[in-house]
C-alpha positions as CSV (number, residue, x, y, z in Angstrom):
1,M,-39.0,-9.3,0.7
2,T,-38.2,-12.9,1.3
3,A,-36.1,-13.2,-1.8
4,V,-34.0,-10.2,-0.6
5,V,-33.5,-11.7,2.8
6,K,-32.5,-15.1,1.3
7,K,-29.9,-13.3,-0.9
8,K,-28.5,-11.5,2.2
9,I,-28.3,-14.8,4.1
10,V,-26.4,-16.4,1.2
11,E,-24.0,-13.4,1.2
12,K,-23.3,-13.7,4.9
13,L,-22.8,-17.5,4.8
14,A,-20.7,-17.5,1.6
15,R,-17.5,-17.5,3.7
16,F,-18.5,-20.6,5.6
17,T,-20.4,-22.7,3.0
18,K,-19.8,-24.0,-0.6
19,D,-22.2,-23.3,-3.5
20,L,-25.1,-22.1,-1.2
21,K,-28.0,-20.8,-3.3
22,P,-31.1,-18.9,-2.3
23,S,-33.2,-21.8,-3.6
24,D,-31.6,-24.0,-0.8
25,I,-33.3,-21.8,1.8
26,S,-37.0,-21.9,2.8
27,L,-38.0,-18.9,5.0
28,S,-41.2,-17.8,6.7
29,F,-41.3,-14.5,8.6
30,L,-44.8,-15.2,10.1
31,T,-43.8,-18.4,11.8
32,G,-40.1,-17.5,12.4
33,K,-39.0,-20.7,10.8
34,A,-36.2,-21.4,8.2
35,V,-35.0,-24.5,6.5
36,L,-31.7,-25.1,4.7
37,Q,-31.2,-28.3,2.7
38,K,-28.1,-30.2,1.6
39,I,-25.6,-27.6,2.9
40,E,-21.8,-28.3,2.4
41,L,-19.6,-26.3,4.7
42,N,-16.2,-24.8,3.9
43,A,-13.8,-27.5,5.1
44,E,-10.8,-25.1,5.1
45,F,-12.7,-22.8,7.5
46,L,-13.4,-25.6,9.9
47,T,-9.8,-26.9,9.7
48,E,-8.6,-23.4,10.7
49,I,-11.3,-22.6,13.3
50,F,-10.7,-25.9,15.3
51,H,-6.9,-25.5,15.3
52,L,-6.3,-29.0,13.8
53,P,-2.7,-30.3,13.7
54,P,-1.0,-29.5,10.4
55,C,-0.9,-33.2,9.5
56,L,-4.8,-33.4,9.6
57,Q,-7.2,-31.7,7.3
58,I,-11.0,-31.6,7.1
59,S,-11.9,-32.6,3.5
60,R,-15.7,-32.5,3.6
61,V,-18.6,-31.5,5.8
62,V,-22.2,-31.9,4.8
63,C,-25.5,-31.2,6.6
64,D,-28.5,-32.7,4.9
65,L,-31.2,-30.7,6.7
66,I,-31.0,-27.7,9.0
67,K,-34.1,-26.1,10.6
68,A,-34.2,-22.9,12.6
69,D,-37.0,-21.7,14.9
70,V,-36.7,-18.0,15.8
71,P,-39.0,-16.7,18.6
72,F,-39.1,-13.1,17.3
73,T,-41.5,-12.0,20.1
74,S,-39.3,-13.4,22.9
75,L,-35.7,-13.4,21.7
76,G,-34.5,-12.0,25.0
77,S,-35.8,-14.9,27.1
78,N,-36.2,-17.8,24.8
79,P,-33.4,-19.3,22.6
80,I,-33.3,-19.6,18.9
81,Q,-33.5,-23.4,18.2
82,I,-31.3,-24.9,15.5
83,M,-32.2,-28.5,14.6
84,I,-29.8,-30.5,12.4
85,N,-30.7,-33.9,11.1
86,K,-27.3,-35.3,10.2
87,V,-23.7,-34.0,10.0
88,E,-21.1,-35.9,8.1
89,V,-17.4,-34.9,8.5
90,E,-14.5,-36.4,6.7
91,V,-10.9,-35.9,8.0
92,V,-7.8,-37.0,6.1
93,S,-4.2,-37.3,7.0
94,C,-1.7,-35.3,5.0
95,D,1.6,-36.6,3.6
96,S,3.1,-33.1,4.0
97,V,2.4,-30.3,6.4
98,T,-0.4,-28.1,5.1
99,P,0.3,-24.4,5.6
100,R,-2.4,-22.5,7.4
101,T,-3.9,-19.3,6.0
102,K,-4.8,-16.4,8.2
103,Q,-8.1,-15.5,6.5
104,F,-10.2,-16.9,9.4
105,D,-8.0,-15.6,12.3
106,D,-10.7,-13.1,13.4
107,L,-13.1,-16.0,14.0
108,K,-10.9,-18.5,15.7
109,L,-12.1,-20.0,19.0
110,G,-11.0,-17.9,22.0
111,N,-10.0,-14.9,20.0
112,N,-13.1,-12.9,20.8
113,L,-13.6,-12.9,24.6
114,N,-16.9,-11.6,26.0
115,S,-16.5,-8.2,27.6
116,P,-19.5,-6.4,29.3
117,S,-18.5,-3.1,27.5
118,T,-19.1,-4.7,24.1
119,Y,-21.6,-7.5,25.0
120,G,-24.9,-6.4,23.4
121,Y,-28.3,-7.8,22.5
122,V,-27.1,-9.7,19.4
123,D,-24.4,-11.4,21.5
124,K,-27.0,-12.5,24.1
125,V,-29.2,-13.9,21.3
126,V,-26.4,-15.8,19.6
127,D,-24.9,-17.2,22.8
128,G,-28.3,-18.4,23.9
129,M,-29.0,-20.6,20.9
130,K,-30.0,-24.2,21.4
131,V,-28.5,-26.7,18.9
132,S,-29.9,-30.2,18.4
133,I,-28.2,-32.8,16.1
134,Q,-29.7,-36.2,15.5
135,S,-26.5,-37.7,14.3
136,V,-22.8,-36.6,13.9
137,V,-20.6,-39.0,11.8
138,L,-16.9,-38.4,11.8
139,R,-14.8,-40.4,9.3
140,F,-11.0,-40.5,9.4
141,K,-9.1,-41.7,6.4
142,D,-5.4,-42.6,6.3
143,P,-3.4,-44.8,3.9
144,T,-3.0,-47.4,6.6
145,F,-6.4,-47.5,8.2
146,E,-9.9,-45.9,8.4
147,A,-12.0,-45.1,11.4
148,S,-15.4,-43.6,12.1
149,L,-17.1,-42.1,15.1
150,E,-20.9,-41.6,15.4
151,V,-22.6,-39.6,18.1
152,T,-26.4,-39.5,18.3
153,N,-28.9,-37.0,19.7
154,V,-26.5,-34.3,20.5
155,V,-27.9,-31.3,22.4
156,I,-26.1,-28.1,23.2
157,Q,-28.0,-25.6,25.3
158,S,-27.7,-22.8,27.9
159,T,-28.0,-23.7,31.5
160,T,-27.7,-22.0,34.9
161,P,-24.5,-22.2,36.9
162,Q,-26.0,-25.3,38.5
163,W,-26.3,-27.0,35.1
164,K,-30.1,-26.7,35.2
165,V,-32.2,-25.7,32.2
166,S,-33.9,-22.3,32.9
167,P,-37.0,-20.8,31.3
168,H,-35.2,-17.5,30.9
169,L,-31.9,-16.9,29.2
170,K,-30.8,-14.2,31.6
171,D,-30.2,-17.0,34.2
172,T,-27.6,-18.7,32.0
173,R,-25.0,-16.0,31.9
174,F,-23.0,-14.1,34.5
175,K,-21.7,-10.6,34.0
176,N,-18.8,-9.2,36.1
177,E,-18.6,-5.5,35.6
178,E,-15.6,-5.0,37.9
179,E,-13.3,-7.5,36.2
180,D,-14.9,-6.9,32.7
181,Y,-16.0,-10.4,31.6
182,V,-19.1,-12.4,30.8
183,I,-19.5,-16.1,31.5
184,V,-22.1,-18.1,29.4
185,Y,-23.0,-21.5,30.8
186,K,-23.4,-24.2,28.1
187,M,-24.1,-28.0,28.5
188,C,-23.6,-30.6,25.8
189,S,-25.3,-34.0,26.1
190,W,-25.7,-37.0,23.8
191,D,-27.3,-40.5,23.8
192,S,-24.7,-42.8,22.4
193,V,-21.2,-43.0,20.8
194,K,-20.2,-45.7,18.3
195,M,-16.6,-46.2,17.2
196,E,-15.2,-48.4,14.4
197,G,-11.8,-48.8,13.0
198,V,-10.2,-51.1,10.3
199,S,-6.7,-51.4,9.0
200,L,-6.4,-51.5,5.2
201,P,-5.1,-54.7,3.6
202,N,-2.7,-53.0,1.1
203,T,-0.4,-52.0,3.9
204,G,1.4,-55.4,4.1
205,Q,-0.3,-56.2,7.4
206,G,-3.3,-58.4,8.1
207,Q,-6.7,-56.6,8.3
208,D,-7.8,-55.8,11.8
209,K,-11.2,-54.5,12.7
210,L,-12.1,-52.7,15.9
């Protein structure tokens, strides 16, 4: 049974990952826990989904360890918790404009607005997820300089309209039946941000470091 589920997970994530195999996934139905190791995401998908300018392109995204804790007996009130150890993202500048494909248009941010008429149980569970990331490292590479940005202890979670954490997920969304929309309240917090930048010496200019 576990092998079948792993295979289905790989099939569902194939569009968003690179070379994901069932052996990369550890799964336990009894505890509701899952672990994915050394996952490389589809850089083209992320470039499209975040509407990056045509002169920029995500070249590589790697997550070394992802843990999921699914509270099967209380999904309606408690969030699925996704814990990620480290995410490394590489962004490069392009000499020429990179044409965008339309294969991910159905998933672009803002294209699927929540409507009470179609907002079901699965939507509530997905929207209620809590994501914790110990470290996010973004590296930018250009022929003239390189830069990096590191953000530590990032937490994205559902809150009440007063930005308070609630013990029940129903307090973190607002449904307006008359105007046909659903508002989900999310808060993102982090501990520290570190930025570095350096000009490359082969540009004919002196090397500067920020």
